[in-house]
C-alpha positions as CSV (number, residue, x, y, z in Angstrom):
1,M,167.9,58.7,133.7
2,L,170.4,55.7,134.2
3,I,168.4,52.8,135.6
4,L,169.7,49.4,136.7
5,A,166.9,46.9,136.5
6,F,166.4,43.3,137.4
7,D,163.9,40.6,138.2
8,T,164.5,37.3,140.1
9,A,160.8,36.2,140.4
10,T,161.0,33.3,137.9
11,D,163.5,30.6,137.2
12,V,165.3,33.0,134.7
13,A,166.7,36.2,136.2
14,T,167.0,39.1,134.0
15,S,168.9,42.4,134.4
16,A,169.5,45.4,132.3
17,L,171.3,48.7,132.3
18,V,169.1,51.3,130.6
19,W,169.9,55.1,129.9
20,D,167.0,57.3,128.9
21,G,165.3,54.3,127.2
22,E,168.4,53.0,125.5
23,V,169.4,49.5,126.6
24,L,173.2,49.6,127.3
25,G,173.3,45.9,128.3
26,E,171.0,43.0,129.2
27,L,171.7,39.7,130.7
28,S,169.8,36.5,131.6
29,S,170.9,33.9,134.2
30,R,169.8,32.0,137.3
31,P,168.5,34.2,140.2
32,V,171.3,33.3,142.4
33,T,173.9,35.0,140.1
34,V,172.0,38.3,139.7
35,L,174.6,40.3,141.7
36,E,177.3,39.1,139.4
37,D,175.2,40.0,136.4
38,L,174.6,43.6,137.7
39,D,178.4,44.0,138.2
40,A,179.1,42.8,134.8
41,L,176.5,45.2,133.2
42,L,178.1,48.1,135.0
43,R,181.7,47.1,134.0
44,R,180.7,46.4,130.4
45,G,178.8,49.7,130.2
46,G,181.7,51.6,131.6
47,V,179.5,52.9,134.3
48,R,180.3,53.5,138.0
49,H,177.6,52.7,140.6
50,S,177.7,56.4,141.6
51,Q,176.2,57.2,138.1
52,V,173.2,55.0,138.6
53,E,170.1,57.2,139.2
54,G,167.5,54.6,140.1
55,I,167.0,50.9,140.5
56,A,163.9,49.0,139.1
57,V,163.2,45.6,140.6
58,G,160.5,43.0,139.8
59,V,158.2,42.6,142.7
60,G,156.5,39.5,141.5
61,P,154.3,37.6,141.7
62,G,156.7,34.6,141.4
63,S,159.0,32.4,143.5
64,F,158.9,33.3,147.2
65,T,162.7,32.7,147.5
66,G,163.5,34.6,144.3
67,L,161.4,37.6,145.3
68,R,162.9,37.9,148.7
69,M,166.4,37.6,147.3
70,G,165.9,40.1,144.5
71,L,164.1,42.6,146.8
72,A,166.7,42.3,149.5
73,A,169.5,42.9,146.9
74,A,167.6,45.9,145.4
75,R,167.1,47.5,148.7
76,A,170.6,47.0,149.8
77,L,171.9,48.5,146.6
78,A,169.4,51.5,146.7
79,F,170.4,52.2,150.3
80,A,174.1,51.9,149.7
81,W,174.0,54.0,146.5
82,D,171.5,56.4,147.9
83,V,169.1,56.1,144.9
84,G,165.4,55.5,144.7
85,L,163.9,52.1,144.2
86,A,160.9,51.3,141.9
87,G,158.9,48.1,142.2
88,V,157.5,46.8,138.9
89,S,155.1,43.9,138.5
90,T,156.7,40.9,136.8
91,L,153.4,40.2,135.1
92,D,153.3,43.8,133.7
93,A,157.0,43.5,132.5
94,L,156.1,40.2,130.8
95,A,153.1,41.8,129.1
96,A,155.2,44.8,128.0
97,G,157.5,42.4,126.2
98,A,154.6,40.7,124.2
99,P,152.0,43.4,123.6
100,G,148.5,42.0,123.4
101,A,149.5,38.7,125.0
102,T,148.3,37.4,128.4
103,P,151.3,36.9,130.8
104,V,151.1,33.6,132.8
105,I,153.7,32.7,135.4
106,D,154.1,29.2,136.9
107,A,153.1,29.5,140.6
108,R,153.8,25.8,141.3
109,R,151.2,23.6,143.2
110,R,149.3,23.4,139.9
111,E,148.6,27.1,139.9
112,V,149.5,30.1,137.8
113,F,149.8,33.8,138.4
114,A,148.1,35.8,135.6
115,L,146.6,39.2,134.8
116,V,142.9,38.9,134.7
117,S,140.3,41.7,134.2
118,D,140.6,43.0,137.7
119,G,144.3,42.7,138.1
120,P,146.9,40.0,139.0
121,A,145.5,36.7,140.4
122,V,146.5,33.1,141.3
123,L,144.4,30.4,139.9
124,E,144.3,26.9,138.6
125,P,145.3,26.5,134.9
126,G,141.8,25.3,134.1
127,A,140.4,28.5,135.5
128,L,142.5,30.7,133.2
129,A,140.1,32.4,130.7
130,I,141.4,31.3,127.2
131,E,140.4,33.3,124.2
132,R,140.7,31.4,120.9
133,G,143.7,32.7,118.9
134,A,145.0,34.8,121.7
135,Q,148.6,34.6,122.7
136,Y,149.8,33.4,126.2
137,V,153.4,34.0,127.3
138,G,155.5,33.1,130.4
139,D,156.9,30.1,132.1
140,G,153.3,29.2,133.2
141,A,152.1,29.2,129.6
142,V,155.0,26.9,128.7
143,R,154.3,24.6,131.5
144,Y,150.5,24.4,130.8
145,R,150.9,24.7,127.0
146,V,148.7,21.6,126.3
147,E,145.8,22.9,128.4
148,I,146.1,26.3,126.8
149,E,146.4,25.1,123.2
150,E,143.6,22.5,123.6
151,R,141.3,25.4,124.4
152,G,142.4,27.5,121.5
153,G,145.1,29.7,122.9
154,V,148.4,30.2,121.2
155,V,151.8,29.7,123.1
156,P,155.1,30.7,121.4
157,P,157.8,28.0,121.1
158,D,159.7,27.0,124.3
159,G,162.9,29.1,124.6
160,S,161.2,32.2,123.1
161,E,162.3,35.5,124.7
162,L,158.6,36.3,125.0
163,H,158.4,33.9,128.0
164,V,161.0,35.8,130.0
165,P,160.1,39.1,131.9
166,R,163.0,41.0,130.5
167,A,164.5,43.7,132.7
168,R,164.5,46.4,129.9
169,F,160.7,46.5,130.4
170,H,161.0,47.0,134.2
171,A,163.1,50.1,133.5
172,Q,160.6,51.2,130.9
173,L,157.6,50.7,133.4
174,A,159.4,52.2,136.4
175,N,157.7,55.5,137.2
176,A,157.8,56.0,141.0
177,F,161.3,55.8,142.5
178,R,161.0,56.0,146.3
179,A,162.6,55.0,149.5
180,P,163.8,51.3,149.3
181,D,161.9,50.2,152.4
182,L,158.6,51.3,150.9
183,V,158.9,48.8,148.0
184,E,157.1,45.5,148.9
185,P,156.8,42.1,147.1
186,M,153.5,41.0,145.4
187,Y,153.0,37.4,146.8
188,L,149.3,36.9,146.0
189,R,149.2,33.9,148.4
190,V,150.6,32.8,151.7
191,P,154.2,31.4,151.6
192,D,154.4,27.6,152.2
193,V,156.3,28.1,155.5
194,D,153.4,30.3,156.9
195,R,150.8,27.8,155.7
196,A,152.4,25.0,157.7
197,Q,152.2,27.0,161.0
198,P,149.2,26.4,163.3
C-alpha cells in the first residue's frame, strides 16, 4: 500500500511517502510548509497523487493550530483524492521511533503531553513519573531536560531524531483507513480560545 503520512502537531512537521513499509522519502520542516513537502515527496518519488492509496495523519496531542492545520489538509487531500484517512497518535509515533522510551510532548503552559499507564495525559512536568535510567524523548523531554535528569531519567541530546515524531512511523501504525470526516484530533484539554469564553 502506498501511504502519504504527515504530522504537524509539534514545532517540527514531518512527512513521509511509504510503500509497503519501504520509506521512499521523508522530510522535516515547519508545519506551515507541510503541503510543499508533500508535493516534493510525490515528485521526488515519481508518484502521482492518483497512486496514493491512503493518508496517515498525526492527530496529536500537540499544538492546537498545528493539529487543526494538519487535519484540515489531510481531510482535504483524502476527499480530493478519494482515499481513506487514518489518524495516528503523535505520542504513539514518537514512541515507535524510540522503542522503550517514554514520549513527552511540550504542551506549553508548563505542561506536557505524555503516555502514562492508562493512556495519553496532560500533566505538569513534576507529575511525570520518572524511572531511573529510563529514556524520555520528544520536545517536552528536551524542554524539561533538567527536571527529568535530576530525577534520574535520560534524555537524548538536543537535535536527536528521537525527539521528532517521524512520519514513517505514522504510516507503520496506520491500520484503519476510513472516511476523512471521521478522523478527529486528540486535544486532551480545552483550547485557549474556548477557555477565555464565559
